[in-house]
N, C-alpha and C positions, 0 to 999 in steps of 0.2 A: 324767315320768320314763321312761315306756315308749318315748318318742322319743329320749331321751338315752342310754339304756342298752339292753342287749339286753332284749327284751320280757319274758322271765321275771324278770329282776332288776328291771326297771322297775315291774311290777305289785306285786312284793313291797314295794318302796320306797313306792309309792303307798298300799298298804294300811297300812303303818306310819304314814305321815303322816296318813292318814284317821283312824286310831284315836287318834292324838295330838290331832287337831282335835276329834274327837267327845267327848273328855273334858276339853277345855280350858275356860277361863272364858267364852268367847263362846258355846260350845255350852250350857253350864249356864245362862247368862243367857237364851238363846233358849228353852230348855226351861221355865224359870221363867215367862217371859212368856207362853208358849203356855198353860200350865195356869192361870196367874193370870187371863188374859183370859177363859177359860171359867168360872172360879169367880166372877168379878165379877158375873155375871148371876144368880147363885143365892144365896138366903138360907137358911142352915142352919135347919132346923126349921119352915120355912114349909109349911103344909099344901098338898097338891096341888090342892085345890078353889079356892084363891085365884087369881084371874085379874086381869091388869092392867086398869085402867079405860081405856076409849077416850078419847083426848084430841083433841078437835076444835078447841077454842078455849081460849086461854090468857090469863090476866090477870096483869099484873105491876104491883105497887105500888111506885112509885119509878122515876124516869127518869134516875137518875144513872148513874155508870159501870157499876155492877153490873147495875142494872135494864135499862139499854140493851143491855148485852152479852147478858143472858139473853133479852131480846126478840129480838135479832138471830138468836140460835140457833134459836128457834122460827120466826121469819119465814123464815129460810133453809130450814127443813124444810117450808115450805108451810103452817104453822099460823097462823091469824089470831090477833093479839095485841091486847088492849086494855090500854093502859098508862095508869096513873092517877098524877097528881101533885097536890100541894096548891096550887100556884100556876101561873098561865099562864107566867110567866117560866121556871120550872124545867121545865115541860112543853116549851116551845119550845126551850130549850137541849138537853134530852135528845133530842127528836126530830130536832133539827138535827145533833146528833152522830151519831145513827144514820144519817141520810142521808149525811153526810160520809164516814163509814166505808164505806158501800156504794159511794159514788162513787169513793173511793180504791181499793177493790178492783176496780172496773170500769176505772179508769185503768191499773191494773197488768195488765189482761187476765185477771184471775181470775174476773170476772163480766161478762156482757153487760149492756147498758143495759136490755134486756128483763127480765133476772133482777132487776136493781135495782128496776125499776118494779113487777114482780110482788111482790117482798118488801115494799117500802114501801107498796104498795097494800093489803096485809093488816094494816097497822098502824092502830089506832084510838086516837089520843091523846085523853084526856079529863080533866076535873077532877071528873067525876061518879063517886064511889065506887060508887054503885049499879049502874053499867054493868058491874061485875064479876059480877053475878048470873047471867048466862048462860054463864059460863066453866066449863069442865070441870076446870081446874087454875088455882089462883091462887098466885103466888109473891110473897112479901114481900121487897122489896129496899130497905127504908128504912134510914136511918142508924142506927148502933148506940146506941140509947137505949131502955132497957127500958120506960119509960113510954109512949113512942110505939108501940113494938111491941105492948104490951098493948092500947092503944087500937085499933090496926089490926086485931088478931085479934078483939077484941070486936065491932067493926063487921062483920067478915067473917062471924061467926057468924050474924048476922041476915040476910045476903043470899046466902051461898054455896049452891050447889046441893046438895040432899041426894043420897045414893046412890040410884040408881034401881033397883038390883037387890037381891034378898035374898041373892045369893051374896056371900061375903066378898071384899073388895078389899084390895089392898095400899095402905096409906096411910103415908107417911113424914112425920115431923114433925121440926122443928128444935128442939132443947132448949137 
């Protein structure tokens, strides 16, 4: 506006337009997003002495669509993942899908072949449930059957790592 009108009139018009934009729906949406993003990492009422547990190795139970996707997120973040399935066929299918997904990303130029190799090199597929014993975090991704889930969590109770610190940690559970 300052270029289209005399300077004094242009800056007045620019200010009017700026104030209009500042109170518009896009501005309100960006403000909401800004504050929501910061609030998402905080839990109301959580004591200050609670610290996050360090996660060096992750276990995933189930190599289906959800288990494979969860595994890929951790692999892409550089965390070793042990993925457990009940049958070799399901394990092969799940790890094959993970590899295909990585290779598709490489073909699109989103990843290098070295990144694909690094990520898939961190994956340990197994049928041995006890291999989850050295994982810092275990995520259940089995199909929605309450009896199966109860069995999985019962087995996990006997092999999962205990907390190593007397300091309280944040533990979230799915109900």
